[in-house]
N, C-alpha and C positions, 0 to 999 in steps of 0.2 A: 547529560543524557547522550546515549549512543544514537547515531543516525545511519540510515541506509539509503543510498540513491537507487531509485527504481524508475524504469522507463514508463512513460505514459502510454496507454491509459491504465496500466496495471497499478500505478501509484494511486490514481483516483479511485479505482475499484477497491483497493485496500482502505483508503480513507473513508469510503462510504460504507464499509463493512461487508461488501459483497464478495471480496476475495480474502480468504483467511489463510492461504498457503502461498508463501513466496519461495520459488525454487532457486536454489543456490548449489554451487559445486563444492562449497567449503563449509566447514563446521566452525562453531564458536561455542565457548562455554558461557557466553553472556546470556542472561535471561533478565527481562525487565522491560521498562519503557523504551520504545524505539521510535525516534522521529522518522517520519516517512518524507524523504526528499524526492520531489518530482524532477527527474532529469530533463535535459533538453531534447533528448530523442523521443520520437513518437512512432508507435506502430500504427500508421495511418489507416490501414485496411481494417484492423480490429477496432480502432477508435470509431470508424464510420459505422461498423456493425452495432457496436454498443450504443452509439448516439441514436441510431434509427430505432433500436429496440426500446430505449428509454422514451423516445418521443411517442412511439406506438402505445406504450403502457402508461404514459403520463408520469414517469419517474423523473426525479431530479438528475440532470447531467449538465455540468458547466460547459459553456462554449464561448470562448476557446478554453481548452484545458490549461490550468496553470503549469508553468514549466520553470525550472531553475530556482526552486526554493522548497522550503519545508511546507507541507500542506496538512499533515496529520501526525498523530501519535497513536501507536498501537502497543499492545503488550506482546513481546516475544516470550512464549511460555514453554516451547519445546521444539526439538528438531527431530524429524523422522527420516528413515531411509526407504520407506515403502508406503504406498497408498493405504494398504490394509491397516496401518497403524493410526490412521486418521478416523476418528469416531463418526463424524458426519459425512454421509455419502455425497452430499453436495460439495463439500470441501475436497473430497478425494479427486473430483474431476479436475481440480486445479493442480494436482501433483504431477510434475513432469520430471522430477528427479534431477540429479541424483539425490539431493536432500531437500526436504520440505520444511521450511521454517513456519511454525504454526503461530498464528497471530490472533489476538482477541481484543475486544474493547476498543476498537478504532474510534478516534475522535478527531473531527476536523479542527484545525487551528488557524489562526490568522496567518496569512501567507508571509513567510520570512524569506526574502530573496537572498540566495547565496549559491556559490559554486558547489557542485557535488564532488564526491570523491569515491575512489574505489574502496571496497571493504567497509568495515564499521569505522565510523569516525565520530568525534565528539562535537556536540553543539551545546551552547550555553542554555541551561534550563530557563533562565530569565527571559529568553526570546520567545518561548512557547506560551501562547495565549489561546486556550480553547474557545471555540465559538459554537453556538447552537447549530444543529442540523438545519440546512436551508428549507424553506417552505417548498412544498411540491414533491415530497418524498413518495 
């Protein structure tokens, strides 16, 4: 399976199905399952905002955020060059260009610690074990 390293909290937002557009500057012909690797870097200000909103609303949000490993699998089904090409208005808000990788069907998996890499990279499918969504959604 192909994998993509993404900074937190964006990786977790994808894993939870709340972020379905990942912005990249490069194109790929690959479509299919994509392991979401949570990198070691964290956007601390945005993480604080998200955590506070989740607490207010009673939504699930892990603390601390997992870093340095695979946390989810999503389906990469298309890549677009403008927000107007994205059907769901809520998803358009995540488009920052130049390209938006469109993701669907995110599923949390058992955490698999490993180093991230640049670009798309391969991970052994046998390592990926889906888990049910945590209580408190």
